[in-house]
C-alpha positions in Angstrom: 133.8 83.2 95.2 135.8 82.8 92.1 137.1 85.6 90.2 136.8 83.2 86.7 135.0 85.0 83.9 133.2 82.4 83.6 130.8 84.5 80.2 134.8 85.0 78.7 135.0 80.8 79.1 131.8 80.3 77.2 132.8 83.2 74.6 135.9 80.8 74.3 134.0 77.6 74.1 131.9 79.6 70.8 135.2 81.0 69.1 136.6 77.9 68.5 134.1 77.6 65.6 131.8 80.1 65.8 129.5 77.9 63.0 129.9 74.8 64.8 126.2 73.7 65.9 127.6 71.5 69.0 129.4 74.0 70.4 126.4 76.6 70.7 124.4 73.9 72.0 126.8 73.4 74.6 126.7 77.0 75.7 123.1 77.0 76.0 123.1 73.4 78.0 125.5 75.0 80.4 123.4 78.2 81.5 120.8 75.7 81.9 120.4 74.5 85.6 119.8 71.3 84.5 122.0 70.7 82.2 123.3 67.0 83.9 120.1 65.6 82.2 119.3 62.3 82.7 118.9 62.2 86.2 120.3 58.9 88.4 120.4 58.9 92.1 124.2 59.3 93.2 123.4 56.6 96.5 122.7 53.4 93.9 125.1 51.6 92.8 123.9 48.4 91.4 124.1 46.1 88.5 121.9 42.6 87.3 123.1 40.7 90.5 122.3 43.0 93.2 118.6 43.4 91.6 118.4 40.1 91.7 119.6 39.0 95.0 117.8 41.6 97.1 114.8 40.3 94.7 115.0 37.0 95.9 115.3 38.0 99.5 112.2 39.2 99.7 111.3 36.5 97.9 112.2 33.7 100.1 111.0 35.6 103.3 107.6 37.0 101.9 106.9 35.4 98.8 104.1 37.7 96.9 102.5 38.4 100.2 102.9 42.4 101.5 105.8 42.7 104.2 105.7 45.6 106.4 108.5 48.6 106.0 109.9 50.6 108.9 108.7 54.9 108.9 112.4 56.7 110.2 116.2 56.6 110.6 118.3 54.1 112.0 121.5 53.5 112.8 123.3 50.6 111.1 123.0 48.3 114.3 119.4 49.2 115.3 117.3 46.3 116.0 114.1 46.8 114.6 110.2 45.8 116.5 108.7 42.8 116.3 106.2 44.2 113.5 109.4 44.8 111.3 111.6 41.9 111.3 110.3 39.9 108.0 111.8 43.1 106.6 114.7 42.8 109.0 115.9 39.3 107.5 115.8 40.9 104.3 118.4 43.6 105.0 120.4 40.2 107.3 120.3 37.9 104.0 120.8 40.4 101.6 124.0 41.7 103.7 125.7 38.8 104.0 125.0 38.0 99.8 126.1 41.4 98.2 128.1 42.7 102.1 126.4 46.2 101.8 122.7 47.8 102.0 121.3 48.7 105.5 117.6 49.2 106.7 117.5 53.1 105.8 119.6 52.7 102.3 116.9 49.2 101.3 114.0 51.1 101.9 115.2 54.6 100.6 117.0 53.8 97.8 116.9 50.6 96.2 112.8 50.3 96.7 112.9 53.5 95.7 114.4 52.0 92.0 112.7 48.7 92.5 109.7 50.2 92.6 109.8 53.0 89.3 111.4 49.2 87.6 108.4 47.7 88.2 109.5 45.3 90.6 107.9 46.5 93.7 104.9 47.9 95.2 104.3 49.8 98.1 101.4 50.8 99.6 100.3 52.7 103.0 97.6 50.9 104.9 96.0 51.4 108.4 95.8 48.2 110.2 93.0 49.2 112.0 90.6 51.8 112.2 92.3 53.6 115.2 95.7 52.4 114.6 98.5 54.8 112.5 99.0 54.1 108.4 102.4 51.5 108.1 103.8 51.4 104.4 104.5 47.7 103.3 106.3 46.6 99.8 105.2 43.9 97.4 106.7 42.2 94.8 105.4 42.6 91.5 104.7 39.9 88.6 107.6 41.4 87.1 109.7 40.8 89.6 108.8 37.2 89.2 108.9 37.1 85.8 112.8 38.3 85.8 114.3 35.9 89.3 112.6 32.7 87.2 113.6 33.3 84.1 114.5 30.5 82.0 117.7 31.8 80.4 120.5 34.5 80.9 119.2 36.4 77.8 115.8 36.1 79.1 116.9 37.4 82.8 118.6 40.3 80.7 115.9 41.5 78.6 113.6 41.2 81.8 116.6 44.1 83.8 116.4 46.0 80.6 112.2 46.2 81.1 112.6 47.7 84.5 115.4 50.1 84.1 114.5 51.6 80.6 110.8 51.7 83.1 113.6 53.7 86.3 114.1 55.8 82.8 111.5 56.8 81.6 112.1 54.5 78.0 115.3 56.7 77.5 117.4 54.1 77.4 115.3 52.4 74.5 114.8 55.9 72.7 118.6 55.7 72.6 119.2 52.1 71.4 117.2 52.7 68.5 118.4 56.2 67.5 122.1 54.7 67.6 120.9 52.3 65.6 119.1 54.3 63.1 121.4 56.5 62.1 125.0 56.8 60.9 126.5 55.6 64.1 125.1 51.7 64.3 128.6 50.5 64.0 130.5 53.4 66.3 132.1 53.0 69.6 130.5 56.2 71.9 132.1 58.8 74.2 131.6 59.1 78.0 131.7 63.0 76.4 129.2 62.8 73.6 126.9 61.2 76.3 127.6 63.1 78.4 127.6 66.2 76.4 124.3 65.6 73.7 122.9 61.8 74.7 122.5 62.8 78.1 120.1 65.9 77.3 116.7 65.0 78.6 115.2 67.9 76.2 112.2 66.0 73.5 113.4 68.3 70.7 116.3 68.0 69.9 118.2 66.1 67.2 121.3 64.8 68.4 122.0 62.5 65.8 123.1 65.9 64.1 124.4 67.6 67.1 127.1 64.2 67.2 127.7 64.8 63.5 128.7 68.4 64.2 130.5 66.8 67.5 132.7 64.9 65.6 133.2 67.4 62.3 135.6 69.4 65.5 139.5 68.5 65.3 140.9 66.3 67.9 142.3 69.2 69.3 139.7 71.4 69.2 137.5 68.9 71.2 140.0 68.2 73.9 140.0 72.3 74.4 136.1 71.8 74.8 136.8 69.6 76.9 139.2 71.6 79.5 137.1 75.0 78.5 133.4 73.0 80.1 135.6 71.8 82.8 136.7 75.2 83.9 133.4 76.7 83.9 131.7 74.1 85.7 133.6 74.2 88.6 131.3 75.1 91.7 133.1 78.1 92.8 133.1 80.4 90.0 128.8 80.1 90.6 126.7 81.6 94.3 124.0 79.7 95.6 122.9 77.0 95.7 123.7 73.2 94.1 120.7 74.5 90.9 122.6 77.4 90.7 126.0 75.5 90.8 128.2 74.0 87.7 129.7 70.9 88.0 131.7 68.9 85.8 133.3 65.8 88.2 130.1 65.3 89.8 128.0 65.4 86.1 130.8 63.4 84.7 130.8 61.1 87.6 127.0 60.4 87.1 127.2 59.9 83.0 129.4 56.9 84.2 127.1 55.4 86.6 124.4 55.6 83.8 126.6 53.8 81.6 127.2 51.6 84.7 123.8 50.7 84.2 123.2 50.8 80.4 126.4 47.9 80.8 124.1 45.8 82.5 120.9 46.2 79.9 120.4 44.1 76.2 121.3 47.2 74.0 124.5 48.0 75.0 128.5 47.0 75.0 130.3 49.8 77.6 134.0 49.8 78.3 135.3 51.0 81.8 132.4 53.0 81.2 134.3 55.6 79.2 133.0 54.5 76.0 129.8 52.0 75.1 128.4 50.9 71.8 125.2 48.7 70.8 125.5 45.4 72.6 125.7 42.6 69.5 128.0 39.8 72.0 126.1 36.4 73.2 123.3 38.5 75.4 122.2 41.6 73.3 120.0 41.0 70.1 121.9 43.3 67.7 123.1 40.9 65.2 126.5 40.3 63.8 127.7 42.0 61.5 126.3 45.6 62.5 126.6 46.7 58.6 123.1 44.7 58.1 121.1 47.3 60.4 121.8 50.1 57.5 120.1 47.8 54.6 116.6 48.4 56.1 116.8 51.9 56.0 117.9 51.9 52.6 115.3 49.1 51.3 112.5 51.8 52.9 113.4 54.3 50.2 113.3 51.7 48.1 110.6 50.8 48.5 108.7 53.9 49.0 110.1 55.7 46.5 110.7 58.6 48.5 113.9 61.0 49.6 115.0 61.7 53.0 113.4 65.1 54.1 114.7 67.4 57.3 112.4 67.0 60.3 111.5 63.6 58.9 112.5 59.7 61.4 112.0 56.4 60.0 109.6 55.4 62.9 110.0 51.5 63.9 106.1 50.8 64.0 106.3 47.7 67.1 110.0 49.1 68.4 113.0 47.1 69.0 111.9 47.3 72.4 109.7 44.6 71.8 112.0 42.1 71.1 112.8 39.6 73.0 115.7 37.7 71.1 118.1 38.0 68.1 115.5 36.8 65.5 112.7 39.1 66.6 115.0 41.9 66.4 116.0 41.0 62.7 112.1 40.6 62.6 111.7 44.9 63.6 114.2 46.5 61.8 112.7 45.5 58.2 111.8 48.3 56.2 108.0 46.4 56.3 107.9 47.6 59.7 109.0 51.3 59.7 107.3 54.1 58.5 109.1 57.5 57.6 106.9 60.1 59.7 107.7 64.1 61.2 110.0 63.6 64.2 106.6 66.1 66.5 104.8 62.3 65.5 107.6 60.3 66.4 108.0 62.2 70.0 104.6 62.2 70.9 104.6 58.0 70.2 107.9 57.6 72.3 106.0 60.1 74.9 103.8 57.5 75.0 106.3 54.7 75.6 106.0 53.1 72.1 103.0 51.3 72.7 100.9 52.8 69.5 102.0 49.3 67.5 98.7 49.2 65.3 98.2 50.1 61.7 95.9 51.5 59.7 97.4 52.6 57.1 95.8 53.2 53.2 97.3 55.9 50.4 96.4 59.0 52.0 97.5 58.2 56.1 98.7 56.6 58.5 97.0 56.2 61.9 99.1 54.5 64.5 96.7 52.9 67.9 97.8 51.0 71.0 96.0 47.4 70.9 92.4 49.0 73.0 92.4 51.1 70.1 92.2 54.3 73.0 95.3 56.0 72.2 96.0 57.4 68.6 98.7 59.1 66.6 97.3 60.3 63.1 99.6 60.9 60.1 98.8 62.0 56.5 101.0 61.3 53.9 102.9 63.6 51.5 102.2 66.3 55.2 103.7 64.2 58.0 104.0 61.2 57.0 106.4 60.2 53.7 105.7 56.4 51.7 104.4 55.3 48.6 100.8 55.5 47.4 100.4 52.1 45.6 98.2 49.9 47.4 99.8 46.5 46.6 103.0 48.0 48.1 101.0 49.4 50.8 98.8 46.2 51.8 101.6 44.5 52.3 102.7 47.1 55.1 99.5 46.2 57.1 99.7 42.5 56.2 103.3 42.3 57.4 101.9 44.2 60.3 99.3 42.2 61.6 102.3 39.1 61.3 104.4 40.6 63.3 102.0 41.8 66.2 101.3 38.2 65.9 104.3 36.9 66.4 105.9 39.6 69.3 102.7 39.9 70.9 100.1 37.1 70.0 97.8 40.1 69.2 
């Protein structure tokens, strides 16, 4: 084990600025065994094109029917038994197009992610009462819609939905968080993602932490990176990988996630070192992005309320529902926003933003799903802040009805 004094390194980080919120946070995070945050397979490196090739290979061989998946490990050149010939053909086809993908990597790594993305269903079936269960897979409706998308933008959106599902809605939440912040036009660095945005904690004001980080001087940020790198070295710790800290592994994982971010409609990524909201032809954030701050200002003017600590602007119909830039503009409207207490906002986000139906009066705002089963209630002037003028409230309610009809045909 190294003789480096890890506690001394953490003290040096804090001493850069004893009152800086980010420094207190990063020291606390480094002490946590879950310091890496967002989890992603260390083995899977793919983009939209790779996923489409794999799904098309499955569709070509099996359509949307079940196909048997072999159990156990196989060598690279192994030949599968006859009952798994469809799977063998899929592996061969994938290999011929992307020059990678073994029997083991396809079923263990790629298929697991495709299942997480909602593109593949796996289930064990017993062919007969006396036989052992066999694992089968089949394409989902979402996979077929992705393959057969009529435009590149629509294909990117379907892929974005899959990636977001794989990450538990974290990507759309990140896009909305930045979209509603003062950093809507900014380029963010790999270290800002790694140190702040990759944190999986729900009860965390990441924009406030970014403010604090950016208040540091350039040489101070450089020193922080050097100290974190010095601290997070595996030889400084006893025990298994969970107990250890590994700066390079952490950074590599963050860059790998950024590699996936650039395949979504939400973000543009430069060399996996910088990212910003996507305003390109395959994104839906409009140009110029300076317009994005206008709806926020319009909300506070329209409702005649002031900003308050621990309150956040909430899109009732979430940004992730948009399929085009036109729909994104309709969603990013002050009439589709309610200023609510942070915990209420997080409750809705944790429910995958399905509380899109608004019932509102001067005293309360209720957010429910289409079946009126999942309900989040807020009380005006307590955990929601909006006008009490009936005419204005009716306009907000009417806008929600029109938006649900346009976006969801509800």
